[in-house]
TIDOTOR-470429 format. One line per 8 residues: number of its first residue (from 1); for each residue x, z, y of N, C-alpha, C, CB. Coordinates in steps of 0.001 Angstrom, whole numbers. Glycine has a CB too. Example, Ala and Ser with C-alpha at 12.3 -4.5 7.8 and 13.67 -1.06 7.14 Angstrom:
BEGIN
1) 13190:7800:-5690:12300:7800:-4500:13200:7800:-3300:11308:9046:-4473 | 12850:7080:-2250:13670:7140:-1060:12900:7870:30:14084:5725:-598 .
//
This chain:
BEGIN
1) -3610:97808:171679:-3190:98500:172913:-3384:100001:172740:-3997:97984:174154 | -2342:100731:173066:-2388:102196:172917:-2873:102818:174228:-978:102770:172522 | -3971:103583:174191:-4573:104193:175378:-4138:105650:175465:-6126:104083:175339 | -3659:106025:176642:-3262:107410:176888:-4329:108051:177772:-1839:107493:177560 | -4953:109105:177302:-5980:109798:178070:-5335:110838:178981:-7008:110464:177130 | -5867:110938:180187:-5265:111811:181195:-5256:113266:180745:-6012:111684:182516 | -6360:113731:180133:-6411:115131:179723:-5410:115421:178613:-7817:115498:179265 | -5232:114467:177672:-4256:114654:176603:-2836:114669:177163:-4400:113549:175547 .
9) -2565:113752:178084:-1234:113698:178690:-914:114986:179422:-1128:112515:179647 | -1879:115495:180182:-1672:116740:180924:-1436:117903:179968:-2878:117036:181830 | -2273:118014:178926:-2153:119132:177987:-837:119087:177225:-3318:119125:177006 | -437:117909:176753:810:117784:176003:2006:118182:176863:983:116351:175490 | 2040:117688:178105:3164:118022:178982:3139:119486:179392:3146:117140:180222 | 1956:120050:179551:1855:121472:179880:2452:122324:178764:387:121868:180125 | 2073:122030:177529:2567:122810:176391:4072:122629:176218:1835:122403:175101 | 4538:121379:176289:5962:121112:176063:6813:121711:177164:6218:119610:175968 .
17) 6395:121541:178438:7163:122125:179540:7201:123644:179446:6572:121703:180884 | 6084:124243:179039:6042:125700:178882:7055:126149:177831:4620:126165:178489 | 7057:125463:176685:7972:125832:175616:9423:125623:176035:7668:125026:174358 | 9714:124507:176708:11082:124227:177144:11582:125292:178117:11160:122843:177798 | 10716:125771:178999:11111:126810:179951:11324:128154:179257:10054:126952:181048 | 10500:128455:178255:10688:129688:177486:12016:129635:176736:9514:129904:176496 | 12311:128481:176135:13587:128326:175426:14754:128468:176403:13650:126952:174705 | 14621:127877:177589:15666:128011:178603:15892:129468:178957:15304:127217:179858 .
25) 14804:130227:179081:14915:131652:179389:15669:132391:178287:13522:132268:179581 | 15324:132111:177045:15970:132808:175929:17435:132429:175789:15241:132509:174633 | 17735:131140:175922:19107:130697:175716:20019:131088:176875:19140:129198:175522 | 19466:131205:178084:20279:131603:179233:20360:133115:179368:19717:131003:180511 | 19533:133847:178590:19562:135301:178616:18947:135907:179860:20955:135768:178490 | 18076:135161:180556:17449:135635:181783:15951:135753:181554:17755:134684:182975 | 15407:136936:181842:13983:137159:181623:13152:136295:182566:13636:138641:181815 | 11987:135896:182093:11088:135057:182898:9664:135566:182740:11186:133554:182478 .
33) 8966:135665:183851:7571:136072:183805:6713:134909:183320:7097:136560:185189 | 5796:135215:182397:5007:134156:181775:4120:133428:182778:4156:134731:180667 | 3615:134126:183797:2785:133455:184794:3612:132440:185589:2145:134486:185744 | 4863:132776:185869:5732:131824:186560:6025:130624:185660:7050:132505:186995 | 6243:130899:184387:6490:129807:183441:5272:128888:183374:6825:130366:182031 | 4086:129481:183330:2858:128686:183279:2700:127847:184543:1635:129596:183092 | 2994:128443:185708:2881:127702:186965:3840:126520:186994:3152:128625:188156 | 5083:126745:186541:6068:125657:186520:5678:124581:185521:7458:126200:186183 .
41) 5135:124999:184368:4699:124022:183370:3544:123185:183898:4288:124726:182072 | 2636:123794:184653:1533:123049:185259:2061:122057:186290:523:124012:185913 | 3088:122463:187030:3717:121553:187983:4285:120339:187266:4822:122270:188768 | 4970:120561:186162:5524:119461:185388:4449:118564:184800:6392:119996:184287 | 3343:119174:184349:2252:118390:183770:1558:117538:184827:1238:119311:183095 | 1379:118093:186035:774:117324:187126:1670:116152:187501:522:118223:188357 | 2978:116402:187546:3905:115307:187868:3837:114209:186805:5353:115841:187988 | 3807:114585:185527:3733:113590:184455:2474:112740:184583:3766:114277:183084 .
49) 1372:113388:184967:115:112661:185134:194:111694:186315:-1047:113644:185331 | 739:112151:187431:873:111291:188605:1821:110122:188338:1370:112104:189802 | 2917:110405:187607:3871:109346:187292:3235:108296:186388:5121:109931:186626 | 2408:108738:185445:1749:107789:184548:725:106944:185296:1073:108530:183392 | 10:107553:186230:-1001:106824:186992:-376:105828:187966:-1885:107801:187752 | 776:106204:188535:1432:105311:189500:2099:104136:188800:2468:106081:190325 | 2627:104384:187604:3240:103308:186834:4663:103006:187216:2445:102086:186975 | 5001:103048:188464:6350:102722:188923:6509:103249:190341:6619:101178:188862 .
57) 7654:102905:190946:7881:103305:192326:8586:104639:192442:6582:103363:193060 | 8324:105282:193569:9046:106501:193927:8849:107618:192914:8610:106975:195290 | 7647:107711:192330:7328:108817:191429:8210:108846:190185:5885:108735:191016 | 8712:107708:189742:9457:107655:188480:10954:107441:188692:8906:106546:187602 | 11438:107570:189912:12876:107448:190152:13592:108668:189586:13174:107294:191668 | 14862:108495:189224:15602:109602:188628:15766:110745:189625:16975:109126:188136 | 15886:110424:190923:16054:111468:191934:14809:112349:192022:16358:110843:193304 | 13635:111721:191960:12403:112507:192034:12229:113355:190779:11185:111587:192227 .
65) 12550:112773:189622:12468:113528:188373:13408:114736:188410:12810:112620:187173 | 14621:114516:188922:15585:115614:189031:15061:116695:189964:16945:115097:189532 | 14461:116272:191080:13909:117237:192027:12790:118062:191426:13406:116528:193253 | 11916:117424:190652:10825:118158:190005:11381:119169:189011:9861:117187:189296 | 12407:118758:188242:13023:119676:187290:13649:120877:187977:14070:118955:186475 | 14352:120639:189084:14954:121736:189844:13888:122661:190407:15824:121189:190977 | 12794:122089:190881:11709:122906:191426:11072:123763:190338:10646:122016:192086 | 10900:123203:189142:10326:123968:188034:11207:125163:187685:10139:123070:186802 .
73) 12504:124936:187607:13427:126025:187280:13412:127085:188381:14860:125481:187077 | 13348:126656:189632:13326:127598:190750:12060:128433:190747:13453:126856:192071 | 10928:127819:190397:9665:128556:190328:9774:129691:189313:8498:127609:189956 | 10432:129429:188195:10523:130432:187125:11592:131478:187409:10815:129754:185794 | 12768:131041:187819:13915:131949:187883:14310:132337:189302:15090:131321:187201 | 13698:131748:190316:14030:132105:191687:15376:131554:192108:14019:133601:191852 | 15774:131912:193331:17047:131426:193876:18189:132320:193408:17001:131377:195425 | 18449:132302:192126:19492:133154:191540:20879:132572:191794:19263:133324:190027 .
81) 21876:133452:191731:23252:133005:191924:23684:132038:190838:24192:134194:191958 | 23186:132229:189641:23550:131354:188527:22458:130322:188247:23821:132184:187271 | 21726:129939:189304:20637:128978:189135:21150:127638:188620:19900:128779:190455 | 22347:127234:189055:22913:125970:188596:23098:125987:187083:24253:125693:189295 | 23609:127095:186548:23799:127204:185095:22465:127129:184368:24518:128516:184739 | 21442:127799:184915:20121:127768:184288:19552:126354:184317:19162:128745:184994 | 19759:125643:185439:19297:124254:185533:19962:123385:184473:19582:123685:186931 | 21263:123578:184275:21973:122802:183268:21439:123098:181869:23471:123094:183333 .
89) 21128:124372:181615:20547:124737:180318:19190:124055:180148:20400:126280:180193 | 18375:124071:181203:17045:123456:181130:17129:121957:180866:16274:123710:182424 | 18008:121270:181609:18133:119833:181405:18752:119524:180037:18978:119210:182525 | 19658:120379:179588:20228:120190:178263:19185:120369:177168:21375:121155:178046 | 18353:121399:177314:17279:121635:176352:16298:120461:176359:16543:122957:176671 | 15954:119973:177563:15014:118850:177680:15582:117594:177034:14682:118576:179155 | 16870:117329:177290:17499:116140:176709:17559:116246:175185:18917:115946:177284 | 17887:117430:174688:17961:117622:173241:16587:117430:172602:18511:119020:172911 .
97) 15552:117928:173272:14201:117762:172741:13781:116298:172757:13207:118602:173541 | 14115:115589:173851:13809:114160:173916:14506:113407:172783:14231:113579:175279 | 15748:113809:172489:16468:113199:171381:15797:113466:170052:17886:113699:171344 | 15241:114685:169909:14538:115011:168669:13287:114154:168504:14164:116494:168643 | 12590:113891:169615:11404:113040:169556:11799:111607:169192:10649:113066:170905 | 12888:111114:169817:13394:109779:169485:13751:109698:168002:14626:109433:170352 | 14410:110739:167491:14808:110752:166084:13591:110717:165174:15657:111986:165778 | 12534:111455:165570:11326:111439:164743:10697:110061:164721:10315:112464:165249 .
105) 10807:109317:165865:10281:107956:165896:11072:107044:164968:10307:107405:167323 | 12396:107224:164927:13241:106416:164042:12920:106712:162579:14737:106683:164325 | 12737:107998:162271:12417:108383:160895:11114:107735:160448:12319:109914:160767 | 10166:107600:161382:8892:106966:161044:9003:105451:161000:7827:107372:162041 | 10197:104909:161301:10404:103472:161247:9856:102726:162433:9800:102932:160025 | 9693:103413:163587:9106:102791:164765:10138:102464:165824:8056:103686:165348 | 11411:102704:165546:12473:102333:166478:12488:103191:167722:12334:100896:166869 | 13170:102665:168758:13322:103413:169996:12424:102883:171102:14759:103379:170445 .
113) 11464:102065:170784:10601:101510:171820:9814:102619:172490:9650:100458:171233 | 9685:102608:173833:8921:103642:174522:7499:103762:174015:8902:103368:175992 | 6889:102594:173635:5520:102661:173132:5434:103470:171849:4975:101263:172898 | 6483:103338:171017:6486:104095:169760:6567:105580:170028:7649:103662:168866 | 7449:105945:170972:7573:107358:171309:6288:107869:171923:8743:107587:172266 | 5630:107024:172728:4387:107437:173361:3274:107709:172373:3944:106399:174325 | 3367:107154:171152:2323:107357:170161:2529:108624:169335:2251:106166:169250 | 3569:109375:169640:3793:110624:168921:2658:111587:169241:5169:111246:169291 .
121) 2011:112112:168224:905:113046:168429:1444:114394:168896:79:113214:167129 | 525:115230:169369:923:116570:169790:1508:117345:168619:-272:117327:170384 | 918:117178:167437:1454:117852:166252:2863:117356:165946:534:117625:165035 | 3077:116031:166122:4416:115477:165893:5422:115999:166889:4382:113969:165957 | 4992:116135:168144:5884:116671:169176:6270:118114:168860:5217:116591:170562 | 5290:118911:168464:5565:120313:168158:6452:120447:166928:4259:121077:167946 | 6264:119563:165936:7118:119595:164750:8553:119229:165127:6582:118632:163664 | 8708:118173:165954:10047:117789:166403:10684:118923:167182:9992:116517:167264 .
129) 9885:119593:168009:10416:120709:168780:10857:121858:167878:9377:121200:169774 | 10056:122166:166853:10400:123271:165957:11750:123027:165285:9306:123460:164893 | 11966:121800:164806:13247:121467:164177:14381:121573:165186:13204:120051:163573 | 14151:121016:166384:15170:121073:167438:15504:122519:167803:14693:120313:168686 | 14475:123367:167944:14705:124735:168391:15521:125527:167371:13374:125434:168653 | 15211:125349:166111:15955:126058:165065:17430:125664:165098:15354:125761:163673 | 17698:124364:165160:19081:123888:165158:19807:124283:166438:19119:122371:164983 | 19160:124072:167591:19800:124360:168874:20071:125853:169032:18927:123861:170029 .
137) 19106:126686:168621:19282:128138:168726:20408:128629:167829:17985:128858:168369 | 20500:128055:166617:21557:128465:165685:22931:128148:166263:21381:127767:164319 | 23071:126944:166838:24351:126563:167436:24655:127441:168634:24340:125085:167850 | 23638:127689:169475:23855:128474:170693:24251:129903:170358:22597:128472:171566 | 23538:130515:169383:23871:131896:169031:25252:131992:168414:22838:132464:168072 | 25665:130967:167664:27002:130957:167082:28063:130934:168174:27173:129753:166150 | 27832:130090:169192:28778:130022:170310:28792:131323:171088:28429:128860:171243 | 27584:131897:171305:27488:133146:172062:28197:134280:171353:26034:133515:172297 .
145) 28000:134380:170030:28684:135453:169286:30188:135284:169360:28232:135472:167814 | 30657:134042:169289:32093:133799:169353:32657:134176:170719:32396:132336:169047 | 31863:133912:171776:32351:134170:173113:32352:135652:173452:31524:133418:174110 | 31387:136422:172911:31252:137820:173313:31767:138801:172271:29818:138123:173607 | 32275:138306:171170:32662:139206:170075:33661:140257:170541:33256:138406:168914 | 34608:139865:171365:35617:140811:171815:35089:141850:172768:36729:140089:172457 | 33877:141665:173322:33294:142592:174280:32209:143468:173670:32731:141833:175442 | 32000:143368:172393:30963:144156:171737:31593:145294:170956:30109:143275:170810 .
153) 31066:146482:171158:31559:147656:170445:30393:148532:170026:32546:148454:171317 | 30703:149651:169405:29669:150577:168951:29483:151694:169969:30026:151163:167570 | 28269:151795:170485:27924:152862:171422:27321:154015:170639:26938:152358:172519 | 27966:155170:170687:27472:156363:169988:26843:157306:171005:28623:157081:169206 | 25569:157585:170826:24822:158432:171765:24305:159649:171014:23641:157645:172428 | 24503:160830:171587:23957:162054:171008:22993:162682:172005:25091:163053:170628 | 21907:163245:171447:20877:163850:172304:20142:164912:171506:19879:162773:172844 | 20299:166151:171916:19613:167282:171293:19796:167313:169779:18138:167235:171624 .
161) 21043:167171:169350:21382:167274:167941:21180:166013:167135:20601:168339:167338 | 20687:164965:167757:20478:163714:167037:21481:162676:167544:19012:163207:167211 | 21787:161712:166681:22816:160721:167025:22347:159320:166629:24164:161059:166322 | 22736:158342:167448:22432:156944:167161:23656:156103:167469:21207:156455:167976 | 23973:155183:166581:25066:154237:166794:24456:152870:167091:26023:154173:165548 | 24759:152335:168272:24090:151134:168763:25140:150093:169145:23172:151465:169975 | 25050:148860:168644:25967:147808:169092:25723:147504:170572:25790:146520:168235 | 26799:147521:171360:26655:147383:172811:27636:146364:173361:26860:148731:173503 .
169) 27199:145678:174401:28040:144715:175100:28649:145386:176326:27228:143452:175506 | 29971:145302:176446:30659:145791:177632:30608:144691:178679:32135:146208:177312 | 29792:144903:179710:29496:143852:180688:29964:144282:182076:27980:143530:180705 | 30952:143558:182614:31453:143874:183959:30417:143588:185035:32719:143082:184249 | 29394:142800:184706:28374:142473:185694:27253:143489:185771:27802:141140:185396 | 27271:144490:184904:26224:145518:184931:26605:146599:185928:26003:146130:183520 | 26032:146528:187128:26335:147516:188162:25200:148472:188424:26696:146830:189432 | 24301:148629:187461:23138:149491:187649:23565:150956:187763:22144:149313:186489 .
177) 23048:151623:188796:23333:153046:189011:22057:153774:189408:24422:153236:190098 | 22017:155065:189084:20912:155907:189506:21129:156233:190981:20810:157213:188630 | 20173:155927:191867:20437:155994:193309:20711:157393:193856:19285:155421:194036 | 20189:158445:193234:20383:159799:193772:21745:160359:193370:19265:160737:193285 | 22036:160345:192066:23299:160906:191576:24454:159922:191661:23140:161365:190150 | 24154:158629:191703:25208:157620:191705:25792:157349:190334:26297:158035:192624 | 25227:157966:189303:25742:157770:187946:25460:156349:187462:25119:158796:186979 | 26412:155743:186742:26145:154431:186145:25069:154557:185072:27440:153824:185543 .
185) 24395:153452:184796:23291:153448:183840:23530:152367:182794:21936:153224:184559 | 23568:152789:181538:23601:151836:180429:22165:151492:180063:24377:152416:179192 | 21929:150238:179719:20581:149788:179355:20535:149566:177850:20189:148479:180123 | 19563:150191:177207:19471:150134:175742:18056:149748:175341:19866:151496:175100 | 17936:148925:174301:16620:148575:173771:15945:149836:173243:16736:147499:172650 | 14690:150023:173620:13958:151232:173246:13935:151449:171736:12538:151163:173774 | 13728:150374:170968:13621:150524:169513:14923:151023:168899:13226:149198:168874 | 16077:150700:169542:17365:151153:169015:17645:152607:169372:18486:150270:169539 .
193) 17017:153101:170457:17250:154477:170892:16235:155465:170320:17220:154545:172396 | 15159:154967:169716:14111:155864:169217:14604:156907:168218:13031:155057:168579 | 15618:156606:167358:16097:157653:166429:16646:158893:167130:17171:157084:165533 | 16913:158820:168424:17421:159973:169163:16335:161010:169439:18036:159518:170471 | 15082:160642:169280:13984:161508:169690:13129:161896:168494:13126:160822:170752 | 12477:163038:168609:11540:163477:167593:10347:164134:168275:12218:164449:166593 | 9366:164514:167492:8212:165213:168026:7435:164397:169052:8649:166501:168639 | 6903:165081:170074:6091:164399:171088:6850:163293:171829:5578:165408:172087 .
201) 8150:163500:172074:8926:162483:172788:8970:161176:172013:10346:162981:173047 | 9221:161255:170717:9272:160046:169895:7910:159373:169839:9754:160376:168480 | 6846:160177:169745:5491:159618:169659:5115:158910:170960:4466:160730:169344 | 5439:159526:172087:5087:158942:173396:5891:157676:173652:5330:159960:174534 | 7183:157725:173413:8035:156554:173650:7678:155410:172717:9506:156922:173478 | 7256:155735:171499:6917:154697:170538:5625:153976:170846:6834:155282:169186 | 4699:154627:171532:3395:154002:171784:3203:153556:173229:2298:154956:171415 | 4051:153998:174143:3807:153698:175550:4993:152972:176178:3512:154981:176321 .
209) 4939:151618:176246:6067:150871:176817:6144:150938:178340:5981:149436:176395 | 5025:151232:179006:5041:151278:180463:5796:152528:180937:3592:151265:181026 | 6840:152380:181762:7663:153546:182133:6903:154588:182941:8865:153093:182923 | 5976:154168:183802:5221:155127:184617:4315:155992:183747:4386:154392:185677 | 3563:155339:182861:2658:156103:181994:3436:156942:180990:1700:155162:181257 | 4564:156411:180522:5380:157185:179581:5916:158446:180249:6547:156331:179043 | 6409:158316:181482:6941:159486:182191:5843:160515:182435:7577:159066:183530 | 4655:160063:182810:3539:160979:183031:3175:161714:181749:2323:160222:183566 .
217) 3136:160969:180633:2804:161592:179350:3882:162586:178919:2619:160520:178270 | 5137:162249:179157:6234:163163:178820:6154:164451:179628:7584:162486:179058 | 5871:164324:180918:5729:165514:181764:4537:166358:181326:5572:165110:183238 | 3423:165701:180958:2254:166439:180477:2579:167203:179195:1077:165482:180237 | 3525:166661:178391:3930:167320:177145:5030:168359:177372:4407:166280:176138 | 5395:168584:178626:6424:169583:178934:7835:169101:178722:6208:170791:178112 | 8045:167783:178714:9375:167204:178529:9833:166655:179881:9367:166073:177422 | 10848:167295:180474:11236:166972:181845:12633:166364:181958:11166:168207:182689 .
225) 13184:165878:180846:14554:165354:180869:14602:163851:181138:15244:165655:179551 | 13483:163265:181533:13436:161835:181801:13190:161576:183285:12347:161166:180954 | 13606:160422:183734:13397:160004:185117:13268:158493:185160:14554:160485:186032 | 12900:157976:186318:12779:156538:186511:13965:156016:187314:11457:156194:187217 | 14492:154882:186885:15628:154259:187553:15208:152866:188020:16872:154185:186605 | 15351:152578:189320:14993:151236:189804:16051:150212:189404:14820:151242:191336 | 15601:149005:189134:16535:147938:188773:16060:146633:189381:16670:147806:187234 | 16967:145693:189453:16621:144334:189850:17448:143391:188998:16871:144091:191383 .
233) 16771:142474:188321:17447:141536:187434:17218:140124:187920:16959:141694:185987 | 18117:139228:187543:18019:137832:187935:16769:137221:187321:19279:137049:187508 | 15964:136551:188155:14805:135835:187671:13533:136664:187616:15090:135302:186336 | 13622:137982:187832:12419:138812:187834:12471:139724:189044:12292:139637:186517 | 11300:140217:189472:11269:141116:190610:11770:142492:190194:9851:141207:191194 | 11972:143354:191185:12466:144689:190909:11429:145486:190136:12835:145406:192205 | 11898:146511:189444:11001:147338:188650:11646:148667:188324:10601:146621:187370 | 11101:149366:187367:11581:150683:186972:11833:150718:185473:10575:151774:187374 .
241) 12861:151472:185090:13143:151731:183686:13148:153240:183471:14501:151093:183253 | 12602:153667:182347:12647:155073:181975:14052:155397:181471:11570:155405:180893 | 14634:156490:181968:16016:156827:181612:16144:158322:181305:16982:156432:182755 | 17233:158668:180598:17511:160065:180288:19015:160291:180308:16913:160462:178914 | 19403:161548:180409:20823:161919:180401:21188:162403:179000:21132:163026:181476 | 22006:161654:178257:22367:162070:176891:23329:163258:176925:23006:160890:176113 | 23411:163955:175804:24366:165063:175701:25792:164552:175548:24008:165969:174520 | 25941:163398:174943:27259:162786:174768:27117:161296:174575:28002:163408:173577 .
249) 28163:160572:174987:28096:159122:174884:29512:158581:174777:27350:158501:176102 | 29720:157658:173823:31055:157124:173591:30952:155665:173180:31800:157944:172515 | 31776:154843:173789:31867:153438:173397:33213:153263:172715:31710:152463:174637 | 33177:153140:171386:34422:153137:170629:35069:154514:170727:35387:152035:171146 | 36261:154596:171292:36950:155882:171494:36880:156342:172936:38405:155777:171065 | 36175:155603:173760:36105:155895:175198:34871:156724:175519:36093:154591:176019 | 35091:157908:176106:33985:158768:176498:33345:158233:177787:34471:160231:176689 | 32023:158271:177827:31291:157777:178985:30453:158887:179596:30403:156592:178597 .
257) 30258:158796:180891:29374:159717:181596:28365:158885:182369:30175:160673:182549 | 27207:158676:181778:26196:157845:182427:24826:158129:181848:26535:156360:182278 | 23821:157599:182477:22458:157690:181994:22180:156534:181037:21459:157685:183171 | 21127:156685:180272:20698:155616:179382:19278:155221:179772:20776:156056:177880 | 19105:153973:180174:17785:153453:180508:17209:152740:179293:17854:152498:181728 | 15928:152912:179053:15269:152366:177879:14485:151112:178258:14339:153416:177238 | 14864:150002:177653:14190:148738:177923:13215:148414:176795:15216:147598:178096 | 11947:148140:177120:11006:147773:176053:11302:146399:175460:9584:147799:176583 .
265) 12129:145590:176135:12477:144261:175651:13769:144291:174842:12611:143289:176822 | 14001:143221:174093:15238:143078:173327:16374:142758:174289:15105:141970:172237 | 17284:143699:174482:18349:143542:175460:19275:142385:175113:19144:144821:175570 | 19618:142254:173847:20610:141262:173446:20076:139874:173214:21272:141707:172232 | 18740:139688:173242:18149:138367:173004:18676:137730:171712:18434:137442:174192 | 18837:138551:170669:19305:138046:169394:20784:137734:169330:18558:136846:169053 | 21583:138296:170264:23012:137973:170327:23908:139003:169662:23428:137819:171750 | 23341:139931:168900:24168:140848:168125:24390:142197:168774:25474:140227:167867 .
273) 23786:142481:169924:23925:143806:170547:22571:144259:171045:24956:143781:171713 | 22414:145605:171211:21140:146181:171630:21266:147040:172870:20555:146995:170517 | 22442:147053:173469:22662:147828:174700:23696:147126:175556:23120:149280:174378 | 23640:147392:176851:24600:146838:177796:25219:147984:178572:23929:145811:178754 | 26538:148053:178579:27259:149117:179260:28168:148491:180307:28075:149979:178254 | 28168:149052:181505:29046:148559:182559:30491:148878:182257:28654:149149:183899 | 31392:147975:182654:32825:148179:182392:33392:149246:183312:33605:146863:182568 .
//
């Protein structure tokens, strides 16, 4: 008889749900706060424990399972307009991972019996997940590159005699504007824009990802060409990005007049671009 300990069951589901939600965030291209991910993963782990203790009945019906999954996604990403798409990604990722676990059971010669799958160790689960993630991510990025290839161009930015060429996505959904001037704002990964700066500006931007502290340090160094731009993104609360006005900006052959906001995160999520420009 195979005994399942409550603490092991809770820990395994906590880790797996956390990883599945992080993968959902990366594949859907929507940022997620880690504390929200942890809270949702704990919710999933508590449900798994209650379902195991109850054995049957209402707790293990497909409707209740679906409701718990929807609640987990909502906890992480909020009531976003594209929440349905994120839910589909989450359930797709979960199903693919479950298939990977089933496949690992078959490889071990234990068949598809639930008891066999239940005997998969935490190390086995993580190994199955690693294989699944590599394959699923490769397929997803291939599809994403194919879908967005026609919308990606080279963004050329000049600033105080320096120039940087950055792969950028032309996104009609990017409506970010600076509230005082009304100028549109392109969002660029900080690491891709760093070649535009030298001296104290490059040193401050390279070591200080927080926009408030970076702006304060820049002002203390006598550099006043930066400002803060408020933003709101799907799945995260509002915040501020450090931005500057370039001397020149061009996407392909098209001249642009806008600010450039610096994001400490990878803007493209590994999709082949490092900046987002509004159409």
